[in-house]
C-alpha positions in Angstrom: -13.6 -2.3 -26.5 -15.8 0.7 -26.1 -16.6 0.9 -22.4 -14.6 0.1 -19.3 -15.1 0.3 -15.6 -12.8 1.4 -12.7 -13.0 0.7 -9.0 -10.9 1.1 -5.9 -11.0 -1.6 -3.2 -9.6 -2.5 0.2 -7.6 0.0 2.2 -7.3 3.4 0.7 -3.9 4.8 -0.2 -2.6 8.2 -1.3 -2.5 8.3 -5.1 -5.6 6.2 -5.8 -7.3 9.4 -7.0 -4.4 10.1 -9.4 -4.8 6.5 -10.7 -8.5 6.9 -11.2 -7.9 10.2 -13.0 -5.3 8.6 -15.3 -7.7 5.7 -16.2 -10.6 8.0 -17.0 -8.6 10.5 -19.1 -6.5 8.0 -20.9 -9.7 6.1 -21.9 -11.6 9.2 -23.0 -8.6 10.3 -25.0 -9.0 7.0 -26.9 -12.8 7.5 -27.3 -13.6 4.9 -24.7 -16.4 5.5 -22.2 -15.5 5.0 -18.5 -17.8 4.0 -15.6 -16.9 4.5 -12.0 -17.9 1.8 -9.6 -18.4 3.2 -6.1 -17.8 1.3 -2.8 -15.5 -1.3 -4.4 -16.8 -4.8 -5.0 -19.8 -4.1 -2.7 -20.9 -1.3 -5.0 -20.2 -3.6 -8.0 -22.7 -6.2 -6.7 -25.3 -3.5 -5.8 -24.9 -1.6 -9.1 -23.5 1.7 -7.7 -22.1 2.5 -11.1 -22.0 5.9 -12.8 -20.5 7.2 -16.0 -17.4 9.4 -15.6 -16.5 12.4 -17.7 -13.4 14.5 -18.0 -14.7 16.9 -15.3 -15.5 14.0 -13.0 -11.8 13.6 -12.2 -10.8 17.2 -12.2 -9.0 18.6 -9.2 -8.4 15.2 -7.5 -4.8 14.4 -8.4 -3.5 16.0 -5.2 -6.1 14.5 -2.9 -5.6 11.5 -0.7 -8.2 8.7 -0.3 -10.4 7.7 -3.2 -13.3 9.6 -4.8 -14.8 6.2 -5.7 -14.8 5.3 -2.0 -14.0 1.8 -0.9 -15.4 -1.0 1.2 -14.8 -4.6 2.3 -17.2 -7.1 0.8 -17.5 -10.7 2.1 -20.2 -11.5 -0.5 -17.8 -11.0 -3.3 -15.6 -13.8 -2.0 -18.4 -16.2 -3.0 -19.0 -17.4 -6.5 -22.6 -16.2 -6.3 -21.3 -12.7 -5.4 -18.8 -12.7 -8.2 -21.5 -13.7 -10.8 -23.7 -10.9 -9.5 -20.9 -8.5 -10.1 -20.4 -9.7 -13.7 -24.1 -9.4 -14.3 -23.9 -5.7 -13.3 -20.9 -5.1 -15.5 -22.8 -6.6 -18.5 -25.9 -4.7 -17.6 -24.0 -1.4 -18.0 -22.2 -2.7 -21.2 -18.8 -2.6 -19.5 -16.3 -4.8 -21.3 -13.2 -4.5 -19.2 -12.4 -3.5 -15.6 -9.5 -1.7 -13.9 -9.1 -2.7 -10.2 -7.0 -0.4 -8.1 -6.1 -1.9 -4.7 -4.0 -4.3 -2.7 -3.8 -8.0 -2.1 -7.5 -8.6 -1.5 -8.5 -6.4 -4.4 -6.2 -8.4 -6.7 -7.8 -11.6 -5.5 -11.2 -10.2 -6.5 -9.8 -9.3 -10.0 -8.3 -12.8 -10.2 -11.8 -14.3 -9.6 -13.4 -12.2 -12.3 -10.6 -13.2 -14.7 -11.2 -16.8 -14.0 -14.9 -16.2 -14.9 -13.7 -14.9 -18.2 -14.1 -11.1 -17.5 -11.1 -9.0 -18.6 -9.5 -7.3 -15.6 -6.3 -5.3 -15.0 -4.9 -4.8 -11.5 -3.2 -1.6 -10.5 -1.2 -1.8 -7.2 -2.7 0.7 -4.7 -1.6 0.0 -1.1 0.7 1.7 1.4 2.0 -1.7 2.4 4.2 -2.2 -0.7 3.4 -5.9 -0.5 2.3 -6.7 -4.1 4.6 -9.0 -6.0 5.7 -8.0 -9.5 6.3 -4.3 -8.8 9.1 -2.4 -6.9 6.6 0.1 -5.5 2.9 0.3 -4.9 0.8 3.5 -5.1 0.8 5.2 -1.7 3.9 3.6 -0.2 6.1 6.6 -0.8 3.6 9.0 0.8 3.1 6.8 3.8 6.8 6.4 4.1 7.3 10.2 4.2 4.5 10.5 6.8 6.3 8.0 9.0 9.7 9.7 8.6 8.1 13.0 9.6 6.7 11.4 12.7 10.1 9.8 13.5 11.9 13.1 13.3 9.4 14.8 15.6 9.4 11.9 18.1 13.3 12.0 18.1 13.2 15.6 19.2 11.1 14.6 22.2 13.2 11.5 22.8 16.3 13.6 22.9 14.8 16.2 25.2 13.6 13.6 27.7 16.4 11.1 27.2 14.0 8.2 26.5 13.7 5.2 24.4 10.8 5.3 21.9 9.1 2.4 20.3 7.2 3.4 17.1 4.8 0.9 15.6 4.1 1.3 11.9 1.6 -0.2 9.5 2.3 -2.7 6.7 0.1 -5.6 7.4 2.3 -8.7 7.0 5.0 -6.7 5.2 8.0 -4.9 6.7 8.7 -2.4 3.9 7.4 0.7 5.7 9.3 -0.2 8.9 12.5 -1.0 7.0 12.6 2.1 4.7 11.4 4.5 7.4 13.8 3.0 10.0 16.8 3.3 7.6 15.8 6.9 6.6 15.1 7.9 10.1 18.2 6.6 11.7 16.5 4.1 13.9 18.7 2.1 16.3 16.6 -1.1 15.8 14.1 -2.2 13.1 11.9 -5.2 13.6 10.2 -6.7 10.5 8.3 -10.0 9.8 10.8 -10.9 7.0 13.8 -11.1 9.4 14.2 -12.9 12.7 15.0 -10.8 15.8 16.5 -11.8 19.1 15.2 -9.9 22.0 18.5 -10.3 23.9 20.3 -8.7 21.0 17.9 -5.8 20.9 18.4 -5.3 24.7 22.2 -5.6 24.3 22.3 -3.0 21.6 20.4 -0.6 23.8 22.6 -1.2 26.8 25.8 -0.7 24.7 24.5 2.6 23.5 23.5 3.7 27.0 27.0 2.7 28.3 28.8 4.9 25.7 26.6 7.9 26.7 23.7 7.6 24.2 20.7 9.3 25.8 17.9 8.1 23.6 17.0 5.4 21.0 14.3 4.9 18.4 13.0 1.4 17.7 10.7 0.8 14.7 8.3 -2.1 15.0 6.3 -3.4 12.0 2.7 -4.3 13.0 3.2 -7.7 11.3 5.4 -8.9 14.2 3.1 -7.9 17.0 2.1 -5.1 19.3 4.5 -2.2 19.8 3.0 -1.5 23.2 3.9 -5.0 24.4 7.3 -4.8 22.9 7.9 -1.4 24.7 6.9 -3.0 28.0 9.4 -5.8 27.4 12.2 -3.2 26.6 11.6 -1.2 29.7 11.5 -4.3 31.9 14.7 -5.7 30.4 16.7 -2.4 30.4 15.2 -0.2 33.1 15.4 2.6 30.5 12.4 4.9 30.4 10.4 3.8 27.4 7.5 5.3 25.5 5.4 3.8 22.7 3.8 5.6 19.7 1.4 3.6 17.4 1.1 5.8 14.3 -2.0 4.0 13.0 -4.2 5.4 10.2 -2.4 8.7 9.9 -0.1 6.7 7.5 -3.0 6.2 5.1 -4.0 9.8 4.5 -2.6 13.0 3.1 -1.8 14.5 -0.2 0.3 12.0 -2.3 3.9 12.8 -3.0 5.1 13.7 -6.5 6.5 10.2 -6.8 3.1 8.6 -6.0 1.2 10.9 -8.4 3.5 10.1 -11.3 3.5 6.4 -10.5 -0.3 6.3 -10.3 -0.6 8.2 -13.5 1.8 5.9 -15.4 0.2 2.7 -14.0 -3.4 3.8 -14.5 -2.7 4.8 -18.1 -0.9 1.5 -18.8 -3.9 -0.5 -17.4 -6.1 1.1 -20.0 -3.6 0.4 -22.8 -3.6 -3.3 -21.9 -7.4 -3.5 -22.1 -7.3 -1.7 -25.5 -4.8 -4.2 -26.6 -7.2 -7.0 -25.6 -5.1 -8.1 -22.7 -7.1 -8.9 -19.6 -6.0 -10.8 -16.6 -2.9 -8.7 -16.1 -1.4 -6.8 -13.2 0.7 -3.7 -13.9 3.8 -2.6 -12.0 7.1 -0.8 -12.2 10.5 -2.6 -12.0 13.8 -0.7 -12.5 11.7 2.3 -13.4 10.1 0.5 -16.4 6.5 -0.3 -16.7 5.8 -4.1 -16.6 2.7 -6.4 -16.5 2.3 -9.9 -15.2 -0.3 -12.6 -15.3 -2.6 -11.8 -12.4 -3.4 -15.5 -12.0 0.2 -16.2 -11.2 1.4 -13.1 -9.4 -0.5 -13.7 -6.2 1.2 -17.1 -5.8 4.5 -15.3 -5.4 5.8 -14.5 -1.9 6.5 -10.9 -0.9 10.1 -10.2 0.0 12.2 -7.2 1.3 15.7 -6.2 0.3 17.7 -8.1 2.9 20.8 -6.0 2.1 18.9 -2.9 3.3 18.1 -4.6 6.5 21.7 -5.6 7.0 22.8 -2.0 6.2 20.4 -0.6 8.8 22.0 -2.8 11.5 25.5 -1.8 10.4 24.7 1.9 10.5 23.1 1.8 13.9 26.0 0.3 15.9 
């Protein structure tokens, strides 16, 4: 293999640039040419492809977002769109592709793999919802952004003696909510992977109020519904003054943490190694701090899970 491509797709996440940098420099170190595909699968179809040099990825390891940009692409979900993409790859002489992104990006890489084009998926999403890896690129940075917000909101909640509901991102996964809630000392954490009883939530708040607790923090994962609606229900049921903060896209941006920079560098480099070994159709990840790779055709059939012992612990520590 003498020429590979790299693209970022789906929602951006801090550390994507570090992964792109690793792919480019690892490949060039092994005398492989690298072509950047701009605007994700949309750019692949339209031929927005440019050769990348060492300097192309200089001074980006600390930047959030993605220098290759990203876009949604409905056309690529069709077989005709996928074949257009492969035609462009062959036009530029690209023999293998590194796809950095989340669930939707992986599904695109899976389709290319089914058409016989070698792809390696690198997990880049703040949601941490990709099977086969303990952590995805961007999760740690997003988590620290949320924790910083929780700490600031708690100052206000304490000053005004209020209950605050904080809605966090994560799509259908509760990892951001669970980890940030545990780290931020939230009184209640609501995630899609665990059932919740509204009466129990209200009872916990009332017990805390009765023993003199002046404020509470409730973390709501977006996958279970609207934080605003949940906040209204809380206030109606408890008569406690309640405010709601929806953190939104602030969680996607910012300079990646050291953890995400290192993770992205390791996973990006490993993706190149797999292509050089002639192994396409793989998805890289990290498990127990060791790099792993799985069949990308199988990995998306696995269900995302959270550590239920962490969820239990969060309830035990917030009595």
